C-alpha positions in Angstrom: 11.4 7.0 9.2 7.7 8.4 8.7 7.7 12.1 9.0 4.6 12.9 7.1 1.7 10.7 6.5 -1.3 11.1 4.3 -4.4 9.3 4.8 -6.8 9.2 2.5 -10.4 8.0 3.2 -14.3 8.2 2.7 -14.8 8.8 6.4 -16.9 5.5 5.9 -16.6 1.9 7.4 -15.2 1.0 4.2 -11.8 2.7 6.0 -11.7 2.1 9.4 -9.2 -0.8 8.8 -7.0 1.9 7.6 -8.0 4.5 9.7 -6.7 1.7 12.6 -3.3 1.4 11.1 -3.3 5.3 10.3 -3.7 6.6 13.6 -1.7 3.5 15.4 1.1 4.8 12.6 1.0 8.2 13.2 1.4 7.7 17.1 3.6 4.7 17.6 6.4 6.4 15.1 5.3 10.1 15.7 4.5 11.3 12.8 2.5 14.3 11.2 -0.9 12.7 9.8 -3.1 14.6 7.6 -6.9 12.9 7.3 -7.9 14.3 3.8 -11.8 13.6 2.8 -12.4 14.1 -1.4 -15.7 14.7 -0.8 -17.8 15.4 -4.4 -16.9 15.0 -8.2 -17.7 18.2 -10.0 -20.2 18.3 -12.3 -19.1 18.9 -16.2 -18.2 22.3 -17.2 -18.1 25.1 -14.6 -21.2 24.0 -12.6 -21.3 24.9 -8.7 -22.4 21.8 -8.2 -20.3 17.8 -6.7 -21.8 14.4 -6.6 -20.8 13.8 -3.1 -18.7 10.2 -3.4 -20.9 8.3 -0.4 -24.3 9.4 -1.6 -24.7 10.4 -5.1 -26.6 13.3 -3.8 -25.6 17.0 -5.9 -24.7 19.3 -3.3 -22.6 23.2 -3.4 -19.4 22.6 -1.7 -19.2 26.0 -0.4 -17.5 26.7 3.2 -20.1 25.7 5.6 -20.2 22.8 4.1 -16.4 21.9 3.7 -16.9 23.0 7.4 -19.5 20.4 8.5 -17.6 17.8 6.5 -14.4 18.4 8.4 -16.4 18.8 11.9 -18.3 15.1 10.7 -15.0 13.7 10.0 -13.7 14.8 13.8 -16.9 12.9 15.5 -16.1 9.7 12.9 -12.6 9.1 14.4 -13.0 10.7 17.6 -11.6 7.5 19.6 -8.5 8.1 17.4 -8.2 11.5 18.2 -7.2 11.1 21.3 -4.5 9.2 20.6 -3.5 11.7 17.8 -4.9 15.3 19.2 -2.3 16.9 16.3 -3.4 15.7 13.3 -4.9 17.9 10.6 -8.7 17.1 8.9 -9.2 18.2 5.7 -11.7 17.8 2.7 -11.7 19.2 -0.5 -14.2 18.6 -3.5 -12.9 17.3 -7.0 -11.8 14.2 -8.8 -10.8 11.4 -5.3 -7.2 10.5 -7.0 -6.2 13.9 -8.3 -6.8 15.2 -4.9 -5.0 13.0 -3.6 -1.9 13.2 -5.1 -1.9 17.3 -5.2 -2.1 16.7 -1.4 0.6 14.2 -0.8 2.8 16.6 -3.2 1.7 19.8 -1.2 2.3 17.9 2.7 5.6 15.9 0.9 4.1 12.9 2.7 6.2 10.5 3.2 3.8 7.5 3.3 0.2 7.4 1.5 -1.8 5.0 3.5 -5.2 4.5 1.6 -7.7 1.1 1.9 -8.1 -1.2 -1.1 -11.8 0.0 -1.8 -13.3 3.5 -1.1 -16.7 1.9 -0.9 -18.5 -0.8 1.0 -19.2 -3.3 -1.7 -20.1 -6.7 0.2 -22.9 -7.4 -2.4 -20.2 -7.6 -5.5 -18.3 -10.3 -3.9 -16.4 -10.9 -6.9 -15.7 -7.8 -7.9 -14.8 -6.7 -4.4 -12.0 -9.8 -3.9 -10.5 -10.1 -7.3 -10.0 -6.0 -7.8 -8.4 -3.6 -6.5 -10.2 -0.1 -5.8 -9.9 2.6 -8.9 -8.8 5.5 -6.8 -6.2 3.0 -4.8 -5.2 2.1 -8.9 -5.0 5.8 -9.9 -2.9 6.8 -6.8 -0.6 3.8 -7.0 0.1 4.5 -10.5 1.9 8.1 -10.1 2.2 8.9 -6.3 6.1 10.0 -5.7 6.2 8.4 -2.3 5.4 4.6 -1.2 1.6 4.0 -0.8 0.8 1.3 2.7 -2.9 -0.5 1.7 -5.0 -1.6 4.3 -7.5 -3.8 2.1 -8.9 -7.0 4.8 -10.0 -6.4 7.9 -7.1 -9.0 9.2 -4.5 -6.7 8.5 -5.6 -3.7 11.0 -4.8 -5.6 13.8 -1.7 -4.5 13.8 1.0 -3.6 16.4 4.0 -1.9 14.8 6.8 -3.5 13.2 9.1 -6.7 13.7 8.8 -8.8 10.5 9.0 -7.0 7.2 8.6 -9.6 3.9 9.7 -8.2 0.5 8.0 -10.1 -2.3 10.6 -9.6 -5.3 10.9 -10.8 -8.7 14.3 -9.3 -9.1 13.1 -6.8 -11.8 14.2 -3.4 -12.1 11.5 -1.7 -10.4 12.2 -4.5 -7.4 14.9 -2.2 -6.7 13.0 0.8 -5.1 11.2 -2.1 -3.1 14.0 -3.6 -1.7 15.7 0.2 -0.7 12.3 1.1 1.2 12.3 -2.4 2.9 16.0 -2.4 4.0 15.6 1.6 5.3 12.8 0.7 7.2 14.2 -2.9 8.4 17.1 -0.9 9.5 15.4 1.8 11.3 12.4 0.3 12.8 14.7 -2.2 14.2 12.7 -5.4 12.3 13.7 -8.6 10.6 13.7 -8.3 7.4 13.0 -11.3 5.1 13.5 -11.5 1.5 11.6 -13.5 -0.8 10.8 -14.8 -4.2 7.9 -16.8 -5.5 9.2 -19.3 -8.3 6.6 -19.0 -11.0 5.4 -22.3 -12.0 1.9 -21.5 -12.6 2.8 -21.6 -16.3 2.2 -25.7 -15.9 -1.7 -25.8 -16.5 -0.8 -24.8 -20.0 1.2 -27.8 -20.7 4.7 -26.5 -19.2 5.8 -28.8 -17.0 9.0 -28.8 -14.4 10.6 -31.6 -13.4 11.3 -31.7 -10.0 14.9 -31.5 -10.2 14.8 -28.2 -12.4 12.6 -26.5 -10.4 14.7 -27.1 -7.1 17.8 -25.8 -9.6 15.9 -22.9 -10.4 15.1 -22.2 -6.3 18.9 -22.3 -6.1 19.5 -20.1 -8.6 17.2 -17.9 -7.0 18.7 -18.2 -3.6 22.1 -17.1 -5.5 20.5 -13.7 -7.1 18.9 -12.6 -3.9 22.4 -12.5 -2.1 23.9 -11.4 -5.3 21.6 -8.2 -6.2 20.5 -7.5 -1.9 22.2 -9.3 0.6 25.6 -7.7 -1.0 24.3 -4.4 -0.5 23.4 -4.5 3.6 27.0 -4.2 4.8 26.2 -4.3 8.0 22.5 -5.0 8.4 22.3 -9.0 9.6 18.5 -9.5 10.6 17.9 -10.8 7.8 16.7 -14.2 6.1 16.3 -15.1 2.8 13.3 -18.1 1.1 12.4 -18.9 -2.5 9.6 -21.4 -2.8 7.3 -22.0 -6.2 4.2 -22.3 -6.8 1.6 -19.2 -7.7 3.1 -15.7 -6.6 0.5 -14.3 -5.1 -0.8 -17.3 -3.2 3.3 -17.7 -2.3 3.8 -14.9 -1.0 0.4 -14.1 1.1 1.4 -17.6 2.6 4.9 -17.2 3.3 3.9 -13.4 5.3 1.3 -15.2 7.7 4.3 -17.8 8.5 6.9 -15.0 9.3 4.3 -13.5 11.1 4.4 -10.0 8.7 3.9 -6.7 10.0 4.7 -5.2 6.5 4.7 -6.9 3.1 6.7 -4.3 0.7 6.6 -4.8 -3.2 7.0 -3.1 -6.2 4.1 -1.0 -7.7 4.2 -3.1 -11.3 7.3 -4.6 -12.9 6.5 -5.4 -16.6 6.3 -1.9 -17.6 8.8 0.4 -18.5 6.6 3.7 -17.8 5.3 3.3 -14.3 3.1 6.3 -14.3 0.7 4.6 -17.3 1.0 1.5 -15.6 -1.4 -0.7 -13.7 -1.5 -1.8 -10.8 0.8 -5.5 -11.0 -1.8 -8.6 -11.3 0.6 -10.4 -8.7 1.0 -6.9 -6.3 -3.2 -6.5 -6.7 -3.7 -10.1 -5.1 -1.5 -9.6 -2.1 -3.2 -6.5 -1.7 -6.8 -7.6 -1.3 -5.7 -11.1 0.2 -2.8 -10.1 2.5 -3.5 -10.4 6.5 -1.2 -7.2 7.1 -0.8 -4.0 5.3 1.3 -3.9 2.1 3.0 -1.5 0.4 3.4 -0.5 -3.2 6.7 1.2 -4.0 6.5 2.4 -7.3 9.4 5.6 -7.6 12.8 6.4 -6.0 11.8 9.5 -4.6 10.9 9.1 -1.3 13.5 5.7 -0.7 16.6 6.0 0.7 19.4 5.7 -1.8 22.0 4.6 1.2 20.1 2.0 2.8 
């Protein structure tokens, strides 16, 4: 399922939660793991200096410095390397999202793993809780493979896959997410939960739905799940379907918690026709920041099985 994993990290505590999942996955589902640290952003023009992404210092990324950074990475992840000694450490200078995407193509990665943020922003609580990091936004927008995000400490206490939740709004983009979720559930022998959250958040604007209408819409949602997704699942029977009403991201996070989900799968966006120029969808972003398990964003069909 995951033959080649790329874990992008700043090799700082901000990425510790994602690191725990990345190394565990590589060992649990034997995969080639590449750990990538983009150490500095080049100065404008053709200057030889870069700005270190962690310290903000100006430095020259010569071969000796790159070698030193790799040794530091090995020290940082010394415990994890005991269970995954064959992993490859890479360090490059460049714009983080550009280099991450380049390495994903170079290694033909099946899965990209990132933290929700690349900096420790405890003192910026409101921003930290309500916005995904800019590197994540840029990578998720253009990545040709699914992007797994571990944003909260709780999401890193992970023990493999047994329950996968697909959060869908029935959009075309969600079809790719469904195919990935079904393929993962088949190959990893998991229970697949197909879930739709009926958005009634417009009630604050005076759009109040009668309870009978809500229940009618929920029944329609369940029928849509059966028609769009269950009809494609052939002999796969380890699944259940549900539809709840509420604020979508709240209900998806609650549902995943109730079902003891190990993974949430969603489309990167649903409202834009141009996948590579669309921002991380607001529902997806909030699920990433609040979920108690890893979340996978699926943006392109390239690495998604077409015969799931």
